C-alpha positions as CSV (number, residue, x, y, z in Angstrom):
1,M,0.2,-0.1,0.0
2,K,1.1,3.3,-1.1
3,P,2.4,5.3,2.3
4,A,0.8,8.4,3.7
5,G,2.1,11.1,5.0
6,P,3.9,11.6,8.6
7,E,2.0,12.1,11.3
8,Q,3.9,14.3,14.0
9,I,2.8,13.2,17.8
10,Q,3.6,16.0,20.4
11,D,2.2,15.6,24.2
12,A,0.8,18.4,24.1
13,Q,-2.2,17.4,21.9
14,G,-3.2,15.2,24.7
15,Q,-6.2,17.5,26.0
16,V,-7.6,17.9,22.3
17,Y,-7.0,14.4,21.6
18,I,-8.9,13.8,25.1
19,S,-12.0,16.1,23.9
20,L,-12.5,14.9,20.6
21,C,-12.8,11.2,21.4
22,V,-15.2,12.3,24.2
23,S,-16.9,14.3,22.2
24,K,-17.8,10.9,19.2
25,L,-18.5,8.9,22.2
26,K,-21.3,10.8,23.0
27,K,-22.3,11.5,19.4
28,Y,-21.5,7.9,19.1
29,K,-24.1,7.0,22.3
30,R,-26.8,8.8,20.6
31,M,-26.4,6.9,17.4
32,K,-26.4,3.9,19.0
33,K,-29.6,2.1,18.8
34,L,-29.6,2.7,14.6
35,N,-29.3,-0.4,12.4
36,I,-25.9,-0.3,11.4
37,Y,-25.5,-1.6,7.6
38,I,-22.1,-2.7,8.3
39,A,-21.5,-4.1,4.5
40,S,-21.5,-0.4,3.1
41,C,-19.8,1.0,6.1
42,T,-22.2,4.0,5.3
43,L,-20.8,6.2,8.4
44,A,-17.5,4.0,9.2
45,L,-18.3,4.7,12.8
46,V,-14.7,4.4,14.0
47,V,-16.1,5.2,17.9
48,F,-13.0,4.8,19.3
49,A,-10.5,5.3,15.9
50,C,-9.3,9.2,17.1
51,N,-5.9,10.1,16.1
52,D,-3.7,8.6,18.5
53,D,-0.9,6.7,19.0
54,Y,-0.3,3.8,21.5
55,L,2.8,5.0,22.0
56,E,1.3,8.4,23.6
57,R,0.3,7.0,26.7
58,Y,-3.6,8.1,26.6
59,P,-5.3,5.1,26.9
60,L,-8.7,4.3,25.1
61,D,-10.3,3.0,28.4
62,E,-10.1,6.2,29.9
63,L,-13.2,7.2,27.3
64,T,-15.3,4.2,27.8
65,N,-18.1,3.2,30.5
66,E,-19.3,-0.1,31.5
67,T,-22.9,0.6,29.5
68,F,-20.9,0.2,26.3
69,W,-20.5,-3.5,24.9
70,Q,-23.8,-4.8,26.4
71,S,-25.5,-5.8,22.9
72,E,-24.1,-7.2,19.5
73,N,-25.1,-3.5,17.9
74,D,-22.6,-2.4,19.9
75,L,-20.0,-5.4,18.5
76,K,-21.1,-4.7,15.2
77,A,-20.9,-0.3,15.2
78,Y,-17.2,-0.5,16.4
79,T,-16.1,-3.7,14.2
80,A,-17.8,-1.4,11.2
81,G,-15.5,1.3,11.9
82,L,-12.7,-1.2,11.3
83,Y,-13.6,-1.4,7.6
84,T,-12.0,1.4,6.9
85,L,-8.2,-0.5,6.8
86,L,-9.7,-1.8,3.2
87,D,-9.3,-0.1,0.5
88,A,-10.8,-0.9,-2.5
89,E,-9.3,2.2,-5.0
90,T,-6.5,0.2,-5.5
91,V,-6.2,1.2,-9.3
92,W,-2.9,4.3,-8.6
93,W,-1.3,1.8,-6.4
94,D,0.7,0.5,-9.2
95,D,2.3,4.1,-10.2
96,Q,4.7,3.0,-7.7
97,S,5.5,0.1,-9.7
98,D,7.0,-0.6,-13.1
99,N,3.2,-1.3,-14.3
100,Q,2.0,2.6,-14.8
101,A,2.9,6.0,-14.4
102,E,1.9,9.0,-13.9
103,A,2.9,12.9,-15.2
104,A,5.5,13.6,-11.9
105,Y,7.5,10.5,-10.9
106,D,6.4,8.6,-7.9
107,E,9.7,9.6,-5.0
108,V,9.3,5.2,-4.0
109,V,9.4,4.5,-7.9
110,A,12.6,6.8,-8.7
111,G,14.4,6.1,-5.0
112,Q,14.0,9.8,-4.2
113,H,11.6,9.1,-0.8
114,T,13.8,10.7,2.7
115,I,13.6,9.7,6.1
116,S,10.4,11.4,6.6
117,T,8.4,9.3,4.2
118,G,6.0,6.9,5.6
119,T,3.3,6.8,8.7
120,W,4.1,5.6,12.3
121,S,0.7,5.9,13.2
122,W,-0.2,2.6,16.0
123,S,-4.0,3.8,16.3
124,F,-5.5,1.0,14.5
125,L,-3.7,-1.7,16.2
126,R,-4.8,-0.1,19.5
127,D,-8.7,-0.2,18.3
128,C,-8.1,-3.9,17.6
129,N,-6.3,-4.6,20.9
130,F,-9.4,-2.3,22.4
131,F,-11.8,-4.3,21.5
132,L,-10.3,-7.6,22.3
133,E,-9.8,-6.3,25.9
134,N,-13.5,-5.5,25.9
135,Y,-16.2,-7.3,23.8
136,D,-16.8,-10.1,25.7
137,K,-18.1,-8.3,28.8
138,S,-21.8,-8.8,28.3
139,D,-23.9,-11.3,29.9
140,E,-26.7,-10.6,27.3
141,V,-24.6,-11.2,24.3
142,S,-24.1,-15.2,23.2
143,D,-20.6,-16.8,23.1
144,D,-21.0,-17.7,19.5
145,V,-21.8,-14.2,18.5
146,K,-19.2,-12.5,20.7
147,D,-16.4,-15.2,19.0
148,E,-17.8,-14.0,15.7
149,Y,-17.0,-10.5,16.1
150,K,-14.0,-11.5,17.8
151,G,-12.5,-13.4,14.7
152,E,-13.5,-10.3,12.8
153,V,-11.1,-8.1,14.9
154,L,-8.4,-11.0,14.4
155,F,-8.3,-10.8,10.7
156,F,-8.1,-6.6,11.1
157,R,-5.3,-6.8,13.5
158,A,-3.6,-9.7,11.4
159,T,-4.0,-7.4,8.2
160,F,-2.9,-4.4,9.7
161,T,0.2,-5.7,11.2
162,F,1.5,-7.5,8.1
163,D,1.2,-4.2,5.9
164,R,3.2,-2.4,8.6
165,I,5.8,-5.6,8.5
166,K,6.1,-5.0,4.9
167,T,7.2,-1.7,5.3
168,Y,9.3,-1.1,8.3
169,G,10.2,-4.6,9.2
170,D,10.5,-4.9,12.7
171,I,8.0,-3.1,14.2
172,P,7.0,-2.1,18.1
173,F,3.6,-4.8,18.4
174,T,2.1,-5.5,21.6
175,T,-1.6,-7.3,21.7
176,K,-2.5,-5.3,24.9
177,V,-4.1,-1.7,25.2
178,I,-1.0,0.0,27.2
179,T,-1.3,2.5,29.6
180,N,1.2,4.7,31.3
181,E,2.2,1.7,33.2
182,D,3.8,0.0,30.4
183,Q,7.3,2.0,30.2
184,D,8.6,-1.2,28.9
185,V,6.4,-1.3,26.1
186,L,6.2,2.6,25.3
187,Y,9.6,2.9,25.3
188,G,11.2,-0.4,24.0
189,P,12.2,-2.0,21.1
190,R,11.1,-2.9,17.9
191,T,9.5,-6.6,18.3
192,P,11.2,-8.6,15.5
193,R,9.5,-9.6,12.1
194,K,9.6,-13.3,12.8
195,E,7.8,-13.0,16.2
196,V,5.6,-10.5,15.2
197,M,4.1,-12.6,12.1
198,D,3.6,-15.9,14.4
199,Q,0.9,-13.5,15.8
200,V,-0.3,-13.1,12.4
201,K,-0.4,-16.4,11.8
202,E,-2.1,-17.3,15.0
203,D,-4.5,-14.3,14.5
204,L,-5.5,-15.6,10.9
205,E,-5.9,-19.5,12.4
206,Q,-8.2,-18.2,15.2
207,A,-10.1,-16.0,12.8
208,I,-10.5,-18.8,10.2
209,G,-12.1,-20.7,12.9
210,L,-14.4,-18.1,14.2
211,I,-15.6,-16.2,11.1
212,P,-18.6,-18.0,9.6
213,A,-18.8,-19.2,6.0
214,N,-21.8,-17.1,5.2
215,R,-22.2,-13.5,7.0
216,S,-26.1,-11.9,6.8
217,E,-24.7,-8.5,5.7
218,E,-23.4,-8.3,2.1
219,G,-19.3,-7.2,2.0
220,R,-18.4,-8.8,5.7
221,V,-15.6,-10.5,6.1
222,T,-16.6,-14.5,5.9
223,K,-14.3,-17.6,7.0
224,W,-13.5,-17.6,2.7
225,A,-12.1,-14.2,3.1
226,A,-9.6,-14.7,6.4
227,L,-8.7,-17.9,4.5
228,A,-7.5,-16.0,1.4
229,M,-6.2,-13.1,3.1
230,T,-4.3,-16.0,5.3
231,A,-2.7,-17.5,1.3
232,R,-2.3,-13.1,0.4
233,I,0.1,-12.4,3.5
234,A,1.7,-16.4,3.8
235,L,2.8,-16.3,-0.2
236,H,4.4,-12.6,0.6
237,E,6.0,-14.1,4.1
238,G,7.1,-17.0,2.6
239,T,8.5,-15.6,-0.9
240,F,9.9,-12.5,1.1
241,R,12.1,-15.1,3.5
242,K,13.2,-17.2,0.6
243,Y,14.3,-14.3,-1.7
244,H,16.0,-12.4,1.3
245,K,17.6,-15.1,2.8
246,L,15.9,-15.2,6.1
247,G,15.0,-18.8,6.8
248,G,11.4,-20.7,7.5
249,E,10.0,-20.0,4.0
250,E,9.3,-23.8,3.5
251,E,6.2,-23.5,6.4
252,W,4.5,-19.7,5.3
253,L,4.6,-21.4,1.3
254,K,2.7,-24.5,2.3
255,L,0.3,-22.4,4.1
256,A,-0.5,-20.1,1.2
257,A,-0.8,-23.7,-0.6
258,D,-3.0,-24.6,1.8
259,A,-5.6,-21.9,2.8
260,A,-5.4,-21.3,-1.0
261,S,-6.5,-24.9,-1.8
262,Q,-9.4,-24.8,1.1
263,V,-11.3,-22.0,-0.8
264,I,-10.5,-23.4,-4.3
265,D,-12.1,-26.8,-3.0
266,N,-14.6,-25.8,-0.5
267,G,-15.7,-22.4,-1.1
268,G,-18.0,-22.8,-4.1
269,F,-16.1,-19.1,-5.9
270,S,-15.0,-19.7,-9.6
271,L,-14.1,-17.0,-12.5
272,Y,-17.0,-14.8,-13.3
273,T,-17.4,-15.5,-17.6
274,T,-20.4,-15.2,-19.9
275,G,-18.4,-16.8,-22.4
276,N,-17.4,-13.9,-23.9
277,P,-13.8,-13.2,-23.7
278,D,-13.6,-9.9,-25.5
279,L,-15.7,-8.6,-22.8
280,D,-15.7,-10.6,-19.8
281,Y,-13.0,-9.7,-18.1
282,R,-13.4,-5.9,-18.1
283,N,-17.0,-6.3,-17.7
284,L,-16.0,-8.0,-14.4
285,F,-14.8,-4.7,-12.8
286,I,-17.8,-2.1,-14.0
287,Q,-20.7,-3.9,-12.3
288,L,-22.7,-2.1,-10.3
289,S,-23.2,-4.7,-7.7
290,L,-20.5,-7.8,-6.8
291,N,-22.8,-9.5,-4.6
292,G,-23.7,-12.9,-6.1
293,N,-20.9,-12.4,-8.4
294,P,-18.7,-15.9,-8.2
295,E,-15.3,-14.5,-7.9
296,A,-16.0,-11.8,-5.1
297,I,-14.7,-13.2,-2.0
298,L,-14.5,-9.5,-0.1
299,H,-16.0,-6.6,-2.3
300,K,-16.8,-2.8,-0.7
301,K,-20.4,-2.0,-1.4
302,Y,-21.6,1.1,-2.7
303,L,-24.8,2.1,-2.7
304,A,-26.0,5.8,-4.3
305,G,-27.1,8.5,-1.9
306,E,-25.4,6.5,1.0
307,K,-22.2,5.8,0.0
308,G,-20.7,6.6,-3.2
309,H,-17.0,7.3,-4.6
310,N,-15.7,9.2,-7.2
311,F,-12.7,7.2,-8.1
312,I,-14.1,6.3,-12.1
313,R,-14.1,10.2,-12.6
314,Y,-10.8,10.6,-11.7
315,M,-9.9,8.2,-13.9
316,V,-10.2,10.3,-16.4
317,E,-10.5,13.7,-15.2
318,S,-7.2,14.2,-13.3
319,H,-4.9,11.4,-13.3
320,Q,-4.0,10.8,-16.7
321,D,-1.9,7.6,-15.6
322,G,-0.9,4.7,-18.4
323,L,1.0,1.6,-18.3
324,T,4.1,1.4,-19.0
325,K,5.8,-0.1,-22.3
326,D,7.5,-2.5,-20.0
327,M,3.9,-3.6,-18.6
328,V,2.6,-3.8,-22.4
329,N,5.7,-5.7,-23.7
330,D,4.4,-8.4,-21.1
331,Y,1.1,-9.2,-22.4
332,L,1.7,-12.6,-24.5
333,C,0.7,-13.0,-28.2
334,T,-2.9,-14.8,-29.3
335,D,-0.8,-18.1,-29.6
336,G,0.7,-17.7,-26.0
337,K,4.4,-16.6,-26.6
338,P,6.0,-13.6,-25.9
339,I,6.4,-10.6,-28.7
340,G,10.0,-11.6,-28.7
341,L,9.0,-15.4,-29.6
342,S,5.9,-15.0,-31.6
343,P,5.5,-14.5,-35.5
344,L,2.0,-13.3,-34.5
345,F,3.6,-9.9,-33.4
346,R,3.6,-7.0,-35.6
347,G,5.5,-4.3,-34.2
348,D,4.8,-1.2,-32.3
349,D,5.5,1.4,-34.3
350,L,1.5,2.0,-34.9
351,L,-0.9,1.5,-32.2
352,E,-3.4,-0.6,-34.4
353,D,-0.2,-3.0,-34.7
354,E,0.8,-3.3,-31.1
355,F,-1.8,-4.6,-30.4
356,A,-3.2,-7.1,-32.6
357,N,-3.2,-11.1,-31.9
358,R,-2.5,-10.0,-28.2
359,D,-3.7,-11.5,-25.1
360,P,-7.5,-9.7,-25.0
361,R,-6.8,-8.8,-21.3
362,L,-4.4,-6.0,-22.8
363,L,-7.8,-4.2,-24.9
364,Q,-10.0,-4.6,-22.0
365,T,-7.2,-3.1,-19.3
366,I,-6.4,0.1,-22.1
367,V,-8.2,2.2,-24.7
368,P,-8.2,0.3,-27.6
369,P,-7.4,3.0,-30.7
370,G,-10.6,4.5,-32.3
371,T,-13.1,7.1,-31.4
372,G,-15.9,8.2,-28.9
373,F,-15.0,6.1,-25.9
374,F,-14.8,9.0,-23.1
375,I,-18.1,10.9,-23.3
376,E,-17.1,14.1,-21.2
377,T,-16.5,16.6,-23.7
378,S,-16.3,16.6,-28.2
379,D,-12.9,16.7,-27.4
380,D,-12.9,13.0,-26.7
381,E,-13.1,12.1,-30.1
382,V,-9.7,10.9,-30.5
383,V,-8.5,8.3,-28.3
384,P,-5.9,7.7,-26.7
385,R,-5.0,10.8,-26.7
386,L,-1.1,12.5,-25.2
387,P,-1.5,15.4,-22.5
388,Q,0.6,17.5,-25.1
389,A,-2.5,17.1,-27.6
390,K,-4.6,20.6,-28.8
391,G,-7.6,20.5,-27.1
392,H,-9.1,19.0,-23.9
393,G,-10.4,15.6,-22.7
394,S,-9.1,12.6,-21.2
395,A,-5.7,11.9,-21.8
396,T,-2.7,9.2,-21.0
397,T,0.9,10.4,-20.0
398,T,2.5,6.8,-21.6
399,G,-0.3,6.4,-24.5
400,Y,-1.6,3.5,-23.0
401,H,-4.5,5.0,-21.5
402,I,-6.5,2.5,-18.5
403,I,-9.7,1.6,-18.9
404,K,-9.9,-1.6,-16.8
405,M,-12.7,-0.6,-13.6
406,Y,-13.7,2.3,-15.5
407,D,-17.6,3.7,-16.8
408,N,-18.9,6.0,-18.5
409,D,-22.4,5.4,-17.2
410,E,-21.0,6.0,-13.6
411,V,-19.1,9.4,-14.6
412,S,-22.0,12.1,-14.7
413,K,-22.6,10.1,-10.9
414,Y,-19.4,12.7,-9.2
415,S,-18.9,10.9,-6.0
416,D,-22.0,9.4,-6.0
417,A,-20.6,7.0,-8.4
418,E,-22.2,3.1,-7.3
419,T,-19.8,0.6,-8.3
420,D,-19.2,-2.2,-6.2
421,L,-15.0,-2.8,-6.1
422,F,-13.2,-5.9,-5.2
423,L,-11.1,-6.3,-2.0
424,I,-10.5,-9.9,-2.6
425,R,-11.1,-11.6,-5.6
426,Y,-11.0,-15.4,-6.8
427,A,-8.6,-15.0,-9.7
428,E,-5.8,-14.3,-7.1
429,V,-6.2,-17.0,-5.3
430,L,-5.7,-19.0,-8.1
431,L,-2.5,-17.1,-8.8
432,I,-1.2,-17.4,-5.1
433,Y,-1.9,-21.6,-5.1
434,A,0.1,-22.0,-8.4
435,E,3.0,-19.7,-7.5
436,A,3.3,-21.8,-3.7
437,R,3.5,-24.5,-5.4
438,A,5.7,-23.5,-8.0
439,E,8.1,-22.6,-5.2
440,L,8.4,-25.9,-3.2
441,G,8.7,-27.5,-6.3
442,E,5.4,-28.8,-6.5
443,A,3.4,-27.6,-9.7
444,D,3.0,-30.0,-12.5
445,Q,1.0,-29.5,-15.0
446,S,-2.5,-30.5,-12.9
447,V,-1.6,-27.4,-10.7
448,I,-1.1,-25.2,-13.7
449,D,-4.5,-26.3,-15.1
450,M,-6.7,-25.2,-12.2
451,T,-5.0,-22.5,-11.6
452,I,-3.1,-20.6,-14.4
453,N,-4.9,-22.4,-17.9
454,K,-8.7,-21.1,-16.2
455,L,-7.6,-17.6,-16.2
456,R,-6.2,-17.9,-19.9
457,E,-9.7,-20.0,-21.1
458,R,-11.5,-17.3,-19.5
459,V,-9.8,-14.3,-22.4
460,G,-9.5,-17.4,-25.0
461,M,-5.9,-17.8,-24.5
462,P,-3.7,-20.8,-25.1
463,P,-3.2,-23.1,-22.2
464,M,0.4,-23.1,-20.7
465,V,2.0,-26.1,-21.2
466,I,5.0,-26.9,-18.4
467,G,7.1,-29.0,-21.1
468,G,6.7,-26.3,-24.0
469,L,7.7,-23.2,-22.0
470,Q,10.4,-21.5,-24.1
471,R,12.5,-18.5,-22.0
472,D,11.6,-15.3,-23.1
473,P,14.8,-13.6,-25.0
474,D,13.3,-10.4,-23.9
475,S,13.3,-11.6,-20.5
476,D,14.2,-9.6,-17.0
477,M,14.5,-12.6,-14.8
478,T,17.8,-14.5,-15.3
479,A,21.3,-13.7,-14.4
480,A,22.3,-12.0,-17.8
481,A,19.9,-9.4,-17.6
482,G,20.9,-7.7,-14.4
483,Y,18.1,-7.3,-12.0
484,L,17.7,-10.5,-10.1
485,E,20.8,-11.4,-7.8
486,E,19.3,-15.2,-8.6
487,E,17.9,-16.1,-11.8
488,V,14.1,-17.9,-11.4
489,S,12.9,-20.9,-13.8
490,V,10.7,-20.4,-16.5
491,L,8.1,-22.5,-14.7
492,I,8.1,-19.5,-12.2
493,E,8.9,-16.4,-14.8
494,E,5.4,-17.3,-16.5
495,I,3.6,-17.8,-13.2
496,R,4.8,-14.5,-12.4
497,R,4.0,-13.0,-15.7
498,E,0.4,-14.2,-15.5
499,R,0.3,-12.5,-12.6
500,R,0.7,-8.9,-13.3
501,V,-1.4,-9.0,-16.2
502,E,-4.3,-10.9,-14.6
503,L,-4.3,-8.4,-11.7
504,A,-2.8,-5.4,-13.7
505,S,-3.9,-2.2,-11.9
506,E,-5.3,-3.8,-8.9
507,G,-1.8,-2.2,-6.8
508,F,-0.1,-5.7,-6.3
509,R,2.9,-5.0,-8.0
510,Y,5.1,-3.0,-5.5
511,D,4.5,-5.8,-2.5
512,D,5.5,-8.5,-5.4
513,L,8.7,-6.9,-6.5
514,M,9.4,-6.5,-2.6
515,R,9.1,-10.0,-2.0
516,W,10.7,-11.4,-5.0
517,R,13.9,-9.2,-4.2
518,A,13.6,-7.4,-7.1
519,G,13.6,-3.9,-6.7
520,K,15.9,-3.3,-9.3
521,F,12.9,-3.5,-11.9
522,L,12.0,-0.3,-10.7
523,T,15.5,1.4,-12.0
524,K,14.3,0.7,-15.4
525,K,13.5,3.7,-18.0
526,T,10.1,4.5,-17.5
527,L,8.5,4.3,-20.9
528,G,5.5,4.7,-23.3
529,A,3.9,4.2,-26.7
530,K,6.3,5.1,-29.7
531,W,6.3,8.5,-30.1
532,S,4.7,7.7,-33.7
533,A,2.1,6.1,-32.7
534,F,0.9,9.7,-32.1
535,K,2.3,12.7,-33.9
536,D,0.5,12.3,-37.2
537,R,-2.9,11.5,-35.3
538,T,-5.8,13.9,-36.4
539,T,-9.2,15.2,-35.1
540,V,-12.5,13.3,-37.1
541,D,-12.2,16.1,-39.4
542,G,-8.8,15.9,-40.4
543,V,-7.5,18.8,-38.6
544,P,-3.8,17.3,-36.1
545,I,-3.4,17.5,-32.6
546,Y,0.2,17.2,-32.3
547,D,1.7,19.2,-35.2
548,E,2.8,21.7,-32.1
549,V,4.5,19.7,-30.2
550,V,8.4,19.9,-30.2
551,V,10.8,16.8,-29.1
552,G,12.9,17.7,-26.6
553,T,11.1,20.2,-25.1
554,D,7.1,19.1,-25.0
555,I,7.7,15.5,-24.9
556,F,10.8,13.4,-24.2
557,L,12.2,10.1,-25.9
558,D,14.9,7.7,-25.7
559,E,16.9,6.4,-29.1
560,N,14.2,4.2,-29.6
561,G,11.6,6.9,-30.4
562,Y,10.0,5.7,-27.2
563,I,7.9,8.2,-25.2
564,D,10.6,8.3,-21.9
565,L,8.2,10.1,-19.6
566,Y,11.0,11.1,-16.7
567,Q,14.2,12.0,-19.2
568,N,13.4,15.8,-17.6
569,Q,12.7,15.4,-14.4
570,L,15.1,12.7,-13.5
571,P,18.1,13.3,-15.8
572,G,20.5,10.9,-13.7
573,G,17.4,8.0,-13.7
574,K,15.8,6.1,-10.8
575,V,18.0,4.4,-8.4
576,F,17.1,1.5,-6.1
577,D,19.5,0.4,-3.1
578,P,19.1,-2.9,-2.2
579,N,20.8,-2.8,1.3
580,K,18.1,-0.1,2.4
581,H,14.8,0.2,-0.3
582,Y,13.5,-3.3,0.9
583,Y,11.8,-1.7,3.7
584,F,11.0,2.5,4.7
585,S,13.1,4.8,7.3
586,I,11.7,4.8,11.0
587,P,10.7,8.9,11.2
588,L,13.8,10.4,13.2
589,G,10.6,12.1,15.8
590,E,10.0,8.8,16.8
591,L,13.8,7.9,17.5
592,A,14.4,11.2,19.6
593,L,11.3,9.8,21.8
594,N,12.4,6.8,22.2
595,P,15.9,5.8,22.2
596,N,15.3,2.2,21.8
597,L,14.3,2.2,18.5
598,T,16.5,1.7,16.2
599,Q,16.9,3.1,12.4
600,N,16.5,0.4,9.3
601,P,19.7,0.2,7.4
602,G,20.8,2.0,5.4
603,W,18.6,5.3,6.6
604,E,21.3,5.8,9.1
605,E,22.4,9.2,7.8
């Protein structure tokens, strides 16, 4: 997840903090009898989730009383606020990777992030711990109901904690609510990653056992969501340990495969398909309701007039994102071969040639060459278009305009768009299972058939046959390419390719590069389409739209004529220090407050 800005913590804020929380508690008491529709998280009730930090020494239990925790509605209202942790608007996250690019370079991708980048708030962890210390106070609520909500909160604690582990490695961690008496924790050292991850695993195991397989409210975490999250986290931890030489990877890879297998064998999920390979993948992401969609393991519910989003309008009006040339090159040709091996590849001087005979997911992820795709203004008649074009309308930095998750019908709703968005989908579980089994050396053809080939079947692509795999001549996963410290097998490379293509613009790529110890991929030039594919384009009336664009001033190209997005912004190129950039720095203010905290390697200066 892309880190937020730093939080400045001062003890002087204590009285303001207490007043704010008391105010929220009073407001909650007046609302307590409402029937909370948790699936939409409409009010996002963060009853005790004020902007605190457990290191601030302001115990939340001073803000409650014995009248709370007495009904199921109390438990439901509290856990509703925790759903704010789950962000479904993931298309922007891939800007922090080699998948896509915005106009101004991302500082993390460029290696320009500083010691002040990141967040060090632990209020969410404290909120979870506070619940777990208080949820069972009532004699009126059955143990089964209490356990259901306990499992839900354990799911959230594990998810939050793992996100912090990915960011910082060792972290300050506790399973209890901290008070002034707990000086050893308040001013203690960070807890080792392995120890914290053992607790994450224990939390998830309990969550799986406590949360029902089916919930009455749409959008609630289920047993299957807990299993899928376990598979996601275990795959990351297992591969991270393997490629970063931490040891103990086999246990986590087996857990990933086992959790994914349970979802596959018993969850009743399947890939969404209507039998139309040219539309099904795109249509999957633009449905008003994901309720009942066989691929939706967990989704975020939006309701017009209740909780909408501005995500779709922002995609085309403001962001101007585009897939990178590197990402587009990873889409296979329709014969199942990479562009470097396939006789079907027609070159990339023109977009029409570049997109011909390619995996159908390519033109269901980006705008195909044509007219009238967007409906915002009359200038949208020529798409895809670059920001340098005359007129106004939707544009893309690289020439590869993203349309995945975009729906014309939702644009006019502004901040009240109501397409549901995925949080966990079945396709990811299939990819997790294939990769975990491959990393364990257990991926035979039957594993590929039940995972990778199911994904390919949906879009009409030929199946992957292990015995017929050839190394891509343009592979960046060989020792000769210079990006990886150790070469991976052709099978693992092709599973990674399938993951990249299927999950494009869903926010996984940065984490994938970090766990594979493939951070040097970020140092590649951020290239777009060839300028030759755009420079002569006109409006439908034949009026040139790029005739005033000056190469070297308005647009920058590499030696082969590809758009070189950051050539002028980063004349020295992007950097990635493998001894430093796999983790973020600990904020200096926190190090000053607690001398027992140690800085991450490479950030000591």
